[in-house]
SEFIZA-3560 file (N, C-alpha, C; in Angstrom, 3 decimals):
REM SEFIZA-3560
<numar><xx>-52.573</xx><yy>-31.343</yy><zz>-76.342</zz><atom>N</atom></numar>
<numar><xx>-52.059</xx><yy>-32.163</yy><zz>-77.412</zz><atom>CA</atom></numar>
<numar><xx>-51.870</xx><yy>-33.589</yy><zz>-76.899</zz><atom>C</atom></numar>
<numar><xx>-52.279</xx><yy>-34.538</yy><zz>-77.689</zz><atom>N</atom></numar>
<numar><xx>-52.172</xx><yy>-35.938</yy><zz>-77.313</zz><atom>CA</atom></numar>
<numar><xx>-50.734</xx><yy>-36.419</yy><zz>-77.496</zz><atom>C</atom></numar>
<numar><xx>-50.288</xx><yy>-37.231</yy><zz>-76.570</zz><atom>N</atom></numar>
<numar><xx>-48.922</xx><yy>-37.715</yy><zz>-76.599</zz><atom>CA</atom></numar>
<numar><xx>-48.803</xx><yy>-39.025</yy><zz>-77.359</zz><atom>C</atom></numar>
<numar><xx>-47.629</xx><yy>-39.236</yy><zz>-77.923</zz><atom>N</atom></numar>
<numar><xx>-47.336</xx><yy>-40.500</yy><zz>-78.596</zz><atom>CA</atom></numar>
<numar><xx>-47.162</xx><yy>-41.601</yy><zz>-77.555</zz><atom>C</atom></numar>
<numar><xx>-47.305</xx><yy>-42.822</yy><zz>-78.014</zz><atom>N</atom></numar>
<numar><xx>-47.155</xx><yy>-44.007</yy><zz>-77.182</zz><atom>CA</atom></numar>
<numar><xx>-46.037</xx><yy>-44.859</yy><zz>-77.774</zz><atom>C</atom></numar>
<numar><xx>-45.101</xx><yy>-45.261</yy><zz>-76.932</zz><atom>N</atom></numar>
<numar><xx>-44.030</xx><yy>-46.159</yy><zz>-77.358</zz><atom>CA</atom></numar>
<numar><xx>-44.037</xx><yy>-47.413</yy><zz>-76.512</zz><atom>C</atom></numar>
<numar><xx>-43.837</xx><yy>-48.557</yy><zz>-77.137</zz><atom>N</atom></numar>
<numar><xx>-43.810</xx><yy>-49.833</yy><zz>-76.422</zz><atom>CA</atom></numar>
<numar><xx>-42.606</xx><yy>-50.636</yy><zz>-76.913</zz><atom>C</atom></numar>
<numar><xx>-41.880</xx><yy>-51.192</yy><zz>-75.952</zz><atom>N</atom></numar>
<numar><xx>-40.800</xx><yy>-52.140</yy><zz>-76.260</zz><atom>CA</atom></numar>
<numar><xx>-41.123</xx><yy>-53.434</yy><zz>-75.525</zz><atom>C</atom></numar>
<numar><xx>-41.085</xx><yy>-54.542</yy><zz>-76.257</zz><atom>N</atom></numar>
<numar><xx>-41.316</xx><yy>-55.854</yy><zz>-75.651</zz><atom>CA</atom></numar>
<numar><xx>-40.008</xx><yy>-56.626</yy><zz>-75.662</zz><atom>C</atom></numar>
<numar><xx>-39.591</xx><yy>-57.073</yy><zz>-74.472</zz><atom>N</atom></numar>
<numar><xx>-38.322</xx><yy>-57.788</yy><zz>-74.336</zz><atom>CA</atom></numar>
<numar><xx>-38.562</xx><yy>-59.191</yy><zz>-73.796</zz><atom>C</atom></numar>
<numar><xx>-37.544</xx><yy>-59.991</yy><zz>-73.918</zz><atom>N</atom></numar>
<numar><xx>-37.547</xx><yy>-61.307</yy><zz>-73.294</zz><atom>CA</atom></numar>
<numar><xx>-36.639</xx><yy>-61.207</yy><zz>-72.074</zz><atom>C</atom></numar>
<numar><xx>-37.249</xx><yy>-61.158</yy><zz>-70.897</zz><atom>N</atom></numar>
<numar><xx>-36.495</xx><yy>-61.061</yy><zz>-69.649</zz><atom>CA</atom></numar>
<numar><xx>-36.583</xx><yy>-59.697</yy><zz>-68.996</zz><atom>C</atom></numar>
<numar><xx>-36.551</xx><yy>-59.719</yy><zz>-67.674</zz><atom>N</atom></numar>
<numar><xx>-36.675</xx><yy>-58.498</yy><zz>-66.891</zz><atom>CA</atom></numar>
<numar><xx>-35.427</xx><yy>-57.620</yy><zz>-66.989</zz><atom>C</atom></numar>
<numar><xx>-34.248</xx><yy>-58.214</yy><zz>-66.924</zz><atom>N</atom></numar>
<numar><xx>-33.019</xx><yy>-57.422</yy><zz>-67.010</zz><atom>CA</atom></numar>
<numar><xx>-32.930</xx><yy>-56.689</yy><zz>-68.347</zz><atom>C</atom></numar>
<numar><xx>-33.356</xx><yy>-57.342</yy><zz>-69.399</zz><atom>N</atom></numar>
<numar><xx>-33.367</xx><yy>-56.713</yy><zz>-70.721</zz><atom>CA</atom></numar>
<numar><xx>-34.331</xx><yy>-55.540</yy><zz>-70.741</zz><atom>C</atom></numar>
<numar><xx>-35.478</xx><yy>-55.684</yy><zz>-70.080</zz><atom>N</atom></numar>
<numar><xx>-36.453</xx><yy>-54.596</yy><zz>-70.006</zz><atom>CA</atom></numar>
<numar><xx>-35.902</xx><yy>-53.405</yy><zz>-69.223</zz><atom>C</atom></numar>
<numar><xx>-35.207</xx><yy>-53.686</yy><zz>-68.122</zz><atom>N</atom></numar>
<numar><xx>-34.604</xx><yy>-52.609</yy><zz>-67.328</zz><atom>CA</atom></numar>
<numar><xx>-33.565</xx><yy>-51.863</yy><zz>-68.153</zz><atom>C</atom></numar>
<numar><xx>-32.756</xx><yy>-52.594</yy><zz>-68.891</zz><atom>N</atom></numar>
<numar><xx>-31.746</xx><yy>-51.965</yy><zz>-69.757</zz><atom>CA</atom></numar>
<numar><xx>-32.421</xx><yy>-51.063</yy><zz>-70.794</zz><atom>C</atom></numar>
<numar><xx>-33.492</xx><yy>-51.557</yy><zz>-71.400</zz><atom>N</atom></numar>
<numar><xx>-34.225</xx><yy>-50.763</yy><zz>-72.398</zz><atom>CA</atom></numar>
<numar><xx>-34.841</xx><yy>-49.519</yy><zz>-71.772</zz><atom>C</atom></numar>
<numar><xx>-35.457</xx><yy>-49.672</yy><zz>-70.616</zz><atom>N</atom></numar>
<numar><xx>-36.102</xx><yy>-48.540</yy><zz>-69.949</zz><atom>CA</atom></numar>
<numar><xx>-35.078</xx><yy>-47.484</yy><zz>-69.562</zz><atom>C</atom></numar>
<numar><xx>-33.951</xx><yy>-47.916</yy><zz>-69.014</zz><atom>N</atom></numar>
<numar><xx>-32.911</xx><yy>-46.979</yy><zz>-68.598</zz><atom>CA</atom></numar>
<numar><xx>-32.383</xx><yy>-46.178</yy><zz>-69.786</zz><atom>C</atom></numar>
<numar><xx>-32.053</xx><yy>-46.867</yy><zz>-70.860</zz><atom>N</atom></numar>
<numar><xx>-31.532</xx><yy>-46.184</yy><zz>-72.045</zz><atom>CA</atom></numar>
<numar><xx>-32.572</xx><yy>-45.239</yy><zz>-72.648</zz><atom>C</atom></numar>
<numar><xx>-33.828</xx><yy>-45.656</yy><zz>-72.630</zz><atom>N</atom></numar>
<numar><xx>-34.893</xx><yy>-44.848</yy><zz>-73.226</zz><atom>CA</atom></numar>
<numar><xx>-35.089</xx><yy>-43.524</yy><zz>-72.499</zz><atom>C</atom></numar>
<numar><xx>-35.178</xx><yy>-43.578</yy><zz>-71.181</zz><atom>N</atom></numar>
<numar><xx>-35.434</xx><yy>-42.333</yy><zz>-70.437</zz><atom>CA</atom></numar>
<numar><xx>-34.209</xx><yy>-41.428</yy><zz>-70.398</zz><atom>C</atom></numar>
<numar><xx>-33.027</xx><yy>-42.000</yy><zz>-70.585</zz><atom>N</atom></numar>
<numar><xx>-31.818</xx><yy>-41.180</yy><zz>-70.655</zz><atom>CA</atom></numar>
<numar><xx>-31.656</xx><yy>-40.528</yy><zz>-72.022</zz><atom>C</atom></numar>
<numar><xx>-32.190</xx><yy>-41.161</yy><zz>-73.064</zz><atom>N</atom></numar>
<numar><xx>-31.988</xx><yy>-40.682</yy><zz>-74.432</zz><atom>CA</atom></numar>
<numar><xx>-32.945</xx><yy>-39.577</yy><zz>-74.850</zz><atom>C</atom></numar>
<numar><xx>-34.110</xx><yy>-39.515</yy><zz>-74.219</zz><atom>N</atom></numar>
<numar><xx>-35.115</xx><yy>-38.561</yy><zz>-74.681</zz><atom>CA</atom></numar>
<numar><xx>-36.018</xx><yy>-38.132</yy><zz>-73.533</zz><atom>C</atom></numar>
<numar><xx>-36.688</xx><yy>-37.027</yy><zz>-73.738</zz><atom>N</atom></numar>
<numar><xx>-37.592</xx><yy>-36.477</yy><zz>-72.734</zz><atom>CA</atom></numar>
<numar><xx>-38.951</xx><yy>-37.178</yy><zz>-72.830</zz><atom>C</atom></numar>
<numar><xx>-39.012</xx><yy>-38.379</yy><zz>-72.255</zz><atom>N</atom></numar>
<numar><xx>-40.244</xx><yy>-39.163</yy><zz>-72.232</zz><atom>CA</atom></numar>
<numar><xx>-40.590</xx><yy>-39.500</yy><zz>-70.788</zz><atom>C</atom></numar>
<numar><xx>-41.836</xx><yy>-39.856</yy><zz>-70.574</zz><atom>N</atom></numar>
<numar><xx>-42.279</xx><yy>-40.317</yy><zz>-69.257</zz><atom>CA</atom></numar>
<numar><xx>-42.465</xx><yy>-41.826</yy><zz>-69.323</zz><atom>C</atom></numar>
<numar><xx>-41.917</xx><yy>-42.498</yy><zz>-68.347</zz><atom>N</atom></numar>
<numar><xx>-42.079</xx><yy>-43.943</yy><zz>-68.242</zz><atom>CA</atom></numar>
<numar><xx>-43.494</xx><yy>-44.224</yy><zz>-67.766</zz><atom>C</atom></numar>
<numar><xx>-44.164</xx><yy>-45.121</yy><zz>-68.435</zz><atom>N</atom></numar>
<numar><xx>-45.535</xx><yy>-45.448</yy><zz>-68.067</zz><atom>CA</atom></numar>
<numar><xx>-45.603</xx><yy>-46.644</yy><zz>-67.151</zz><atom>C</atom></numar>
<numar><xx>-45.652</xx><yy>-47.786</yy><zz>-67.709</zz><atom>N</atom></numar>
<numar><xx>-45.810</xx><yy>-49.037</yy><zz>-66.968</zz><atom>CA</atom></numar>
<numar><xx>-44.795</xx><yy>-50.045</yy><zz>-67.470</zz><atom>C</atom></numar>
<numar><xx>-44.599</xx><yy>-51.078</yy><zz>-66.713</zz><atom>N</atom></numar>
<numar><xx>-43.960</xx><yy>-52.288</yy><zz>-67.205</zz><atom>CA</atom></numar>
<numar><xx>-44.911</xx><yy>-53.413</yy><zz>-66.857</zz><atom>C</atom></numar>
<numar><xx>-44.974</xx><yy>-54.383</yy><zz>-67.729</zz><atom>N</atom></numar>
<numar><xx>-45.926</xx><yy>-55.483</yy><zz>-67.539</zz><atom>CA</atom></numar>
<numar><xx>-45.265</xx><yy>-56.817</yy><zz>-67.860</zz><atom>C</atom></numar>
<numar><xx>-45.514</xx><yy>-57.792</yy><zz>-67.007</zz><atom>N</atom></numar>
<numar><xx>-45.144</xx><yy>-59.171</yy><zz>-67.340</zz><atom>CA</atom></numar>
<numar><xx>-46.227</xx><yy>-59.686</yy><zz>-68.276</zz><atom>C</atom></numar>
<numar><xx>-45.834</xx><yy>-60.114</yy><zz>-69.444</zz><atom>N</atom></numar>
<numar><xx>-46.795</xx><yy>-60.572</yy><zz>-70.438</zz><atom>CA</atom></numar>
<numar><xx>-46.996</xx><yy>-62.080</yy><zz>-70.354</zz><atom>C</atom></numar>
<numar><xx>-45.972</xx><yy>-62.804</yy><zz>-69.968</zz><atom>N</atom></numar>
<numar><xx>-46.016</xx><yy>-64.259</yy><zz>-69.928</zz><atom>CA</atom></numar>
<numar><xx>-44.895</xx><yy>-64.814</yy><zz>-70.780</zz><atom>C</atom></numar>
<numar><xx>-44.466</xx><yy>-66.003</yy><zz>-70.460</zz><atom>N</atom></numar>
<numar><xx>-43.396</xx><yy>-66.624</yy><zz>-71.220</zz><atom>CA</atom></numar>
<numar><xx>-42.082</xx><yy>-65.867</yy><zz>-71.114</zz><atom>C</atom></numar>
<numar><xx>-41.912</xx><yy>-65.107</yy><zz>-70.047</zz><atom>N</atom></numar>
<numar><xx>-40.692</xx><yy>-64.337</yy><zz>-69.856</zz><atom>CA</atom></numar>
<numar><xx>-40.681</xx><yy>-62.988</yy><zz>-70.542</zz><atom>C</atom></numar>
<numar><xx>-41.756</xx><yy>-62.645</yy><zz>-71.241</zz><atom>N</atom></numar>
<numar><xx>-41.814</xx><yy>-61.366</yy><zz>-71.943</zz><atom>CA</atom></numar>
<numar><xx>-42.212</xx><yy>-60.240</yy><zz>-70.991</zz><atom>C</atom></numar>
<numar><xx>-41.594</xx><yy>-59.081</yy><zz>-71.209</zz><atom>N</atom></numar>
<numar><xx>-41.888</xx><yy>-57.882</yy><zz>-70.424</zz><atom>CA</atom></numar>
<numar><xx>-42.082</xx><yy>-56.722</yy><zz>-71.383</zz><atom>C</atom></numar>
<numar><xx>-43.159</xx><yy>-55.969</yy><zz>-71.211</zz><atom>N</atom></numar>
<numar><xx>-43.413</xx><yy>-54.768</yy><zz>-72.002</zz><atom>CA</atom></numar>
<numar><xx>-43.127</xx><yy>-53.540</yy><zz>-71.165</zz><atom>C</atom></numar>
<numar><xx>-42.500</xx><yy>-52.541</yy><zz>-71.785</zz><atom>N</atom></numar>
<numar><xx>-42.334</xx><yy>-51.245</yy><zz>-71.137</zz><atom>CA</atom></numar>
<numar><xx>-42.986</xx><yy>-50.193</yy><zz>-72.021</zz><atom>C</atom></numar>
<numar><xx>-43.597</xx><yy>-49.209</yy><zz>-71.379</zz><atom>N</atom></numar>
<numar><xx>-44.416</xx><yy>-48.220</yy><zz>-72.077</zz><atom>CA</atom></numar>
<numar><xx>-43.914</xx><yy>-46.823</yy><zz>-71.754</zz><atom>C</atom></numar>
<numar><xx>-43.851</xx><yy>-45.975</yy><zz>-72.794</zz><atom>N</atom></numar>
<numar><xx>-43.419</xx><yy>-44.584</yy><zz>-72.663</zz><atom>CA</atom></numar>
<numar><xx>-44.444</xx><yy>-43.662</yy><zz>-73.291</zz><atom>C</atom></numar>
<numar><xx>-44.508</xx><yy>-42.436</yy><zz>-72.785</zz><atom>N</atom></numar>
<numar><xx>-45.346</xx><yy>-41.397</yy><zz>-73.392</zz><atom>CA</atom></numar>
<numar><xx>-44.517</xx><yy>-40.130</yy><zz>-73.559</zz><atom>C</atom></numar>
<numar><xx>-44.843</xx><yy>-39.345</yy><zz>-74.554</zz><atom>N</atom></numar>
<numar><xx>-44.158</xx><yy>-38.080</yy><zz>-74.814</zz><atom>CA</atom></numar>
<numar><xx>-44.475</xx><yy>-37.606</yy><zz>-76.219</zz><atom>C</atom></numar>
<numar><xx>-43.756</xx><yy>-36.551</yy><zz>-76.664</zz><atom>N</atom></numar>
<numar><xx>-44.012</xx><yy>-36.100</yy><zz>-78.027</zz><atom>CA</atom></numar>
<numar><xx>-43.437</xx><yy>-37.127</yy><zz>-79.008</zz><atom>C</atom></numar>
<numar><xx>-43.889</xx><yy>-37.066</yy><zz>-80.238</zz><atom>N</atom></numar>
<numar><xx>-43.579</xx><yy>-38.114</yy><zz>-81.216</zz><atom>CA</atom></numar>
<numar><xx>-42.079</xx><yy>-38.305</yy><zz>-81.406</zz><atom>C</atom></numar>
<numar><xx>-41.355</xx><yy>-37.219</yy><zz>-81.607</zz><atom>N</atom></numar>
<numar><xx>-39.916</xx><yy>-37.332</yy><zz>-81.855</zz><atom>CA</atom></numar>
<numar><xx>-39.191</xx><yy>-37.933</yy><zz>-80.648</zz><atom>C</atom></numar>
<numar><xx>-39.583</xx><yy>-37.514</yy><zz>-79.459</zz><atom>N</atom></numar>
<numar><xx>-38.938</xx><yy>-38.032</yy><zz>-78.245</zz><atom>CA</atom></numar>
<numar><xx>-39.223</xx><yy>-39.517</yy><zz>-78.056</zz><atom>C</atom></numar>
<numar><xx>-40.451</xx><yy>-39.929</yy><zz>-78.300</zz><atom>N</atom></numar>
<numar><xx>-40.808</xx><yy>-41.341</yy><zz>-78.140</zz><atom>CA</atom></numar>
<numar><xx>-40.072</xx><yy>-42.194</yy><zz>-79.172</zz><atom>C</atom></numar>
<numar><xx>-39.976</xx><yy>-41.716</yy><zz>-80.401</zz><atom>N</atom></numar>
<numar><xx>-39.223</xx><yy>-42.461</yy><zz>-81.421</zz><atom>CA</atom></numar>
<numar><xx>-37.766</xx><yy>-42.617</yy><zz>-81.006</zz><atom>C</atom></numar>
<numar><xx>-37.158</xx><yy>-41.531</yy><zz>-80.534</zz><atom>N</atom></numar>
<numar><xx>-35.757</xx><yy>-41.592</yy><zz>-80.103</zz><atom>CA</atom></numar>
<numar><xx>-35.590</xx><yy>-42.528</yy><zz>-78.908</zz><atom>C</atom></numar>
<numar><xx>-36.527</xx><yy>-42.471</yy><zz>-77.966</zz><atom>N</atom></numar>
<numar><xx>-36.460</xx><yy>-43.321</yy><zz>-76.778</zz><atom>CA</atom></numar>
<numar><xx>-36.576</xx><yy>-44.790</yy><zz>-77.145</zz><atom>C</atom></numar>
<numar><xx>-37.505</xx><yy>-45.125</yy><zz>-78.011</zz><atom>N</atom></numar>
<numar><xx>-37.681</xx><yy>-46.525</yy><zz>-78.418</zz><atom>CA</atom></numar>
<numar><xx>-36.442</xx><yy>-47.023</yy><zz>-79.168</zz><atom>C</atom></numar>
<numar><xx>-35.902</xx><yy>-46.212</yy><zz>-80.063</zz><atom>N</atom></numar>
<numar><xx>-34.696</xx><yy>-46.616</yy><zz>-80.790</zz><atom>CA</atom></numar>
<numar><xx>-33.534</xx><yy>-46.863</yy><zz>-79.829</zz><atom>C</atom></numar>
<numar><xx>-33.342</xx><yy>-45.961</yy><zz>-78.873</zz><atom>N</atom></numar>
<numar><xx>-32.244</xx><yy>-46.114</yy><zz>-77.907</zz><atom>CA</atom></numar>
<numar><xx>-32.467</xx><yy>-47.332</yy><zz>-77.018</zz><atom>C</atom></numar>
<numar><xx>-33.702</xx><yy>-47.532</yy><zz>-76.581</zz><atom>N</atom></numar>
<numar><xx>-34.011</xx><yy>-48.669</yy><zz>-75.734</zz><atom>CA</atom></numar>
<numar><xx>-33.803</xx><yy>-49.998</yy><zz>-76.432</zz><atom>C</atom></numar>
<numar><xx>-34.218</xx><yy>-50.074</yy><zz>-77.675</zz><atom>N</atom></numar>
<numar><xx>-34.050</xx><yy>-51.301</yy><zz>-78.457</zz><atom>CA</atom></numar>
<numar><xx>-32.566</xx><yy>-51.585</yy><zz>-78.683</zz><atom>C</atom></numar>
<numar><xx>-31.801</xx><yy>-50.549</yy><zz>-79.003</zz><atom>N</atom></numar>
<numar><xx>-30.368</xx><yy>-50.734</yy><zz>-79.232</zz><atom>CA</atom></numar>
<numar><xx>-29.674</xx><yy>-51.245</yy><zz>-77.969</zz><atom>C</atom></numar>
<numar><xx>-29.982</xx><yy>-50.644</yy><zz>-76.839</zz><atom>N</atom></numar>
<numar><xx>-29.343</xx><yy>-51.056</yy><zz>-75.580</zz><atom>CA</atom></numar>
<numar><xx>-29.770</xx><yy>-52.456</yy><zz>-75.163</zz><atom>C</atom></numar>
<numar><xx>-31.063</xx><yy>-52.731</yy><zz>-75.247</zz><atom>N</atom></numar>
<numar><xx>-31.574</xx><yy>-54.038</yy><zz>-74.836</zz><atom>CA</atom></numar>
<numar><xx>-31.023</xx><yy>-55.154</yy><zz>-75.718</zz><atom>C</atom></numar>
<numar><xx>-30.833</xx><yy>-54.873</yy><zz>-76.982</zz><atom>N</atom></numar>
<numar><xx>-30.322</xx><yy>-55.881</yy><zz>-77.915</zz><atom>CA</atom></numar>
<numar><xx>-28.894</xx><yy>-56.287</yy><zz>-77.590</zz><atom>C</atom></numar>
<numar><xx>-28.180</xx><yy>-55.453</yy><zz>-76.847</zz><atom>N</atom></numar>
<numar><xx>-26.806</xx><yy>-55.768</yy><zz>-76.472</zz><atom>CA</atom></numar>
<numar><xx>-26.730</xx><yy>-56.859</yy><zz>-75.409</zz><atom>C</atom></numar>
<numar><xx>-27.783</xx><yy>-56.984</yy><zz>-74.582</zz><atom>N</atom></numar>
<numar><xx>-27.724</xx><yy>-57.959</yy><zz>-73.486</zz><atom>CA</atom></numar>
<numar><xx>-28.789</xx><yy>-59.047</yy><zz>-73.556</zz><atom>C</atom></numar>
<numar><xx>-29.776</xx><yy>-58.868</yy><zz>-74.423</zz><atom>N</atom></numar>
<numar><xx>-30.857</xx><yy>-59.848</yy><zz>-74.489</zz><atom>CA</atom></numar>
<numar><xx>-31.612</xx><yy>-59.741</yy><zz>-75.796</zz><atom>C</atom></numar>
<numar><xx>-32.861</xx><yy>-60.165</yy><zz>-75.752</zz><atom>N</atom></numar>
<numar><xx>-33.675</xx><yy>-60.230</yy><zz>-76.966</zz><atom>CA</atom></numar>
<numar><xx>-34.840</xx><yy>-59.251</yy><zz>-76.901</zz><atom>C</atom></numar>
<numar><xx>-34.989</xx><yy>-58.466</yy><zz>-77.964</zz><atom>N</atom></numar>
<numar><xx>-36.139</xx><yy>-57.587</yy><zz>-78.126</zz><atom>CA</atom></numar>
<numar><xx>-37.138</xx><yy>-58.311</yy><zz>-79.008</zz><atom>C</atom></numar>
<numar><xx>-38.347</xx><yy>-58.492</yy><zz>-78.512</zz><atom>N</atom></numar>
<numar><xx>-39.378</xx><yy>-59.240</yy><zz>-79.233</zz><atom>CA</atom></numar>
<numar><xx>-40.214</xx><yy>-58.340</yy><zz>-80.142</zz><atom>C</atom></numar>
<numar><xx>-40.344</xx><yy>-57.062</yy><zz>-79.768</zz><atom>N</atom></numar>
<numar><xx>-41.147</xx><yy>-56.162</yy><zz>-80.585</zz><atom>CA</atom></numar>
<numar><xx>-41.010</xx><yy>-54.736</yy><zz>-80.119</zz><atom>C</atom></numar>
<numar><xx>-41.455</xx><yy>-53.820</yy><zz>-80.981</zz><atom>N</atom></numar>
<numar><xx>-41.433</xx><yy>-52.395</yy><zz>-80.661</zz><atom>CA</atom></numar>
<numar><xx>-42.478</xx><yy>-51.698</yy><zz>-81.509</zz><atom>C</atom></numar>
<numar><xx>-43.017</xx><yy>-50.601</yy><zz>-80.994</zz><atom>N</atom></numar>
<numar><xx>-43.944</xx><yy>-49.810</yy><zz>-81.778</zz><atom>CA</atom></numar>
<numar><xx>-43.988</xx><yy>-48.394</yy><zz>-81.230</zz><atom>C</atom></numar>
<numar><xx>-44.275</xx><yy>-47.469</yy><zz>-82.125</zz><atom>N</atom></numar>
<numar><xx>-44.552</xx><yy>-46.082</yy><zz>-81.753</zz><atom>CA</atom></numar>
<numar><xx>-45.880</xx><yy>-45.723</yy><zz>-82.409</zz><atom>C</atom></numar>
<numar><xx>-46.840</xx><yy>-45.302</yy><zz>-81.600</zz><atom>N</atom></numar>
<numar><xx>-48.136</xx><yy>-44.879</yy><zz>-82.115</zz><atom>CA</atom></numar>
<numar><xx>-48.239</xx><yy>-43.382</yy><zz>-81.871</zz><atom>C</atom></numar>
<numar><xx>-48.244</xx><yy>-42.564</yy><zz>-82.938</zz><atom>N</atom></numar>
<numar><xx>-48.214</xx><yy>-41.109</yy><zz>-82.770</zz><atom>CA</atom></numar>
<numar><xx>-49.399</xx><yy>-40.534</yy><zz>-82.002</zz><atom>C</atom></numar>
<numar><xx>-50.586</xx><yy>-40.991</yy><zz>-82.278</zz><atom>N</atom></numar>
<numar><xx>-51.778</xx><yy>-40.482</yy><zz>-81.601</zz><atom>CA</atom></numar>
<numar><xx>-52.709</xx><yy>-41.648</yy><zz>-81.275</zz><atom>C</atom></numar>
<numar><xx>-52.447</xx><yy>-42.359</yy><zz>-80.188</zz><atom>N</atom></numar>
<numar><xx>-53.314</xx><yy>-43.497</yy><zz>-79.863</zz><atom>CA</atom></numar>
<numar><xx>-54.738</xx><yy>-43.027</yy><zz>-79.549</zz><atom>C</atom></numar>
<numar><xx>-55.685</xx><yy>-43.822</yy><zz>-79.936</zz><atom>N</atom></numar>
<numar><xx>-57.086</xx><yy>-43.500</yy><zz>-79.687</zz><atom>CA</atom></numar>
<numar><xx>-57.365</xx><yy>-43.419</yy><zz>-78.184</zz><atom>C</atom></numar>
<numar><xx>-58.134</xx><yy>-42.430</yy><zz>-77.753</zz><atom>N</atom></numar>
<numar><xx>-58.503</xx><yy>-42.353</yy><zz>-76.334</zz><atom>CA</atom></numar>
<numar><xx>-59.311</xx><yy>-43.573</yy><zz>-75.873</zz><atom>C</atom></numar>
<numar><xx>-59.863</xx><yy>-44.319</yy><zz>-76.803</zz><atom>N</atom></numar>
<numar><xx>-60.625</xx><yy>-45.515</yy><zz>-76.454</zz><atom>CA</atom></numar>
<numar><xx>-59.721</xx><yy>-46.634</yy><zz>-75.925</zz><atom>C</atom></numar>
<numar><xx>-58.419</xx><yy>-46.535</yy><zz>-76.173</zz><atom>N</atom></numar>
<numar><xx>-57.491</xx><yy>-47.557</yy><zz>-75.690</zz><atom>CA</atom></numar>
<numar><xx>-57.207</xx><yy>-47.431</yy><zz>-74.197</zz><atom>C</atom></numar>
<numar><xx>-57.222</xx><yy>-46.216</yy><zz>-73.680</zz><atom>N</atom></numar>
<numar><xx>-56.816</xx><yy>-45.967</yy><zz>-72.297</zz><atom>CA</atom></numar>
<numar><xx>-57.613</xx><yy>-46.766</yy><zz>-71.268</zz><atom>C</atom></numar>
<numar><xx>-58.922</xx><yy>-46.877</yy><zz>-71.378</zz><atom>N</atom></numar>
<numar><xx>-59.646</xx><yy>-47.669</yy><zz>-70.375</zz><atom>CA</atom></numar>
<numar><xx>-59.332</xx><yy>-49.170</yy><zz>-70.417</zz><atom>C</atom></numar>
<numar><xx>-58.860</xx><yy>-49.659</yy><zz>-71.552</zz><atom>N</atom></numar>
<numar><xx>-58.638</xx><yy>-51.090</yy><zz>-71.721</zz><atom>CA</atom></numar>
<numar><xx>-57.179</xx><yy>-51.518</yy><zz>-71.499</zz><atom>C</atom></numar>
<numar><xx>-56.260</xx><yy>-50.600</yy><zz>-71.766</zz><atom>N</atom></numar>
<numar><xx>-54.835</xx><yy>-50.903</yy><zz>-71.658</zz><atom>CA</atom></numar>
<numar><xx>-54.168</xx><yy>-49.919</yy><zz>-70.701</zz><atom>C</atom></numar>
<numar><xx>-53.164</xx><yy>-50.359</yy><zz>-69.935</zz><atom>N</atom></numar>
<numar><xx>-52.464</xx><yy>-49.462</yy><zz>-69.010</zz><atom>CA</atom></numar>
<numar><xx>-51.396</xx><yy>-48.649</yy><zz>-69.740</zz><atom>C</atom></numar>
<numar><xx>-51.837</xx><yy>-47.663</yy><zz>-70.536</zz><atom>N</atom></numar>
<numar><xx>-50.895</xx><yy>-46.909</yy><zz>-71.357</zz><atom>CA</atom></numar>
<numar><xx>-50.677</xx><yy>-45.485</yy><zz>-70.888</zz><atom>C</atom></numar>
<numar><xx>-51.214</xx><yy>-45.119</yy><zz>-69.752</zz><atom>N</atom></numar>
<numar><xx>-50.983</xx><yy>-43.771</yy><zz>-69.246</zz><atom>CA</atom></numar>
<numar><xx>-49.635</xx><yy>-43.701</yy><zz>-68.558</zz><atom>C</atom></numar>
<numar><xx>-48.923</xx><yy>-42.613</yy><zz>-68.764</zz><atom>N</atom></numar>
<numar><xx>-47.638</xx><yy>-42.421</yy><zz>-68.102</zz><atom>CA</atom></numar>
<numar><xx>-47.858</xx><yy>-41.962</yy><zz>-66.681</zz><atom>C</atom></numar>
<numar><xx>-46.901</xx><yy>-42.276</yy><zz>-65.836</zz><atom>N</atom></numar>
<numar><xx>-46.963</xx><yy>-41.827</yy><zz>-64.438</zz><atom>CA</atom></numar>
<numar><xx>-46.786</xx><yy>-40.326</yy><zz>-64.401</zz><atom>C</atom></numar>
<numar><xx>-47.487</xx><yy>-39.670</yy><zz>-63.540</zz><atom>N</atom></numar>
<numar><xx>-47.382</xx><yy>-38.202</yy><zz>-63.391</zz><atom>CA</atom></numar>
<numar><xx>-46.239</xx><yy>-37.849</yy><zz>-62.504</zz><atom>C</atom></numar>
//
């Protein structure tokens, strides 16, 4: 079964760490990557089942919003396998 993909984009590294910490504590998801996007933006990526990824993204956004700025968020239930070679969206094993 293909896993859902969750992404949270924050402004600042500390905000990203806060989001990542809250996300993995709130739901059974695997942390994928974090990326510096530019302009101080940081993306964090999660994989897991749809409900868990939704819960993780919601928790991460709520926590990150307490200390900084969340620029964006998304949950993709079944990302196309064509994305994997182009984007670093695989979770760490």
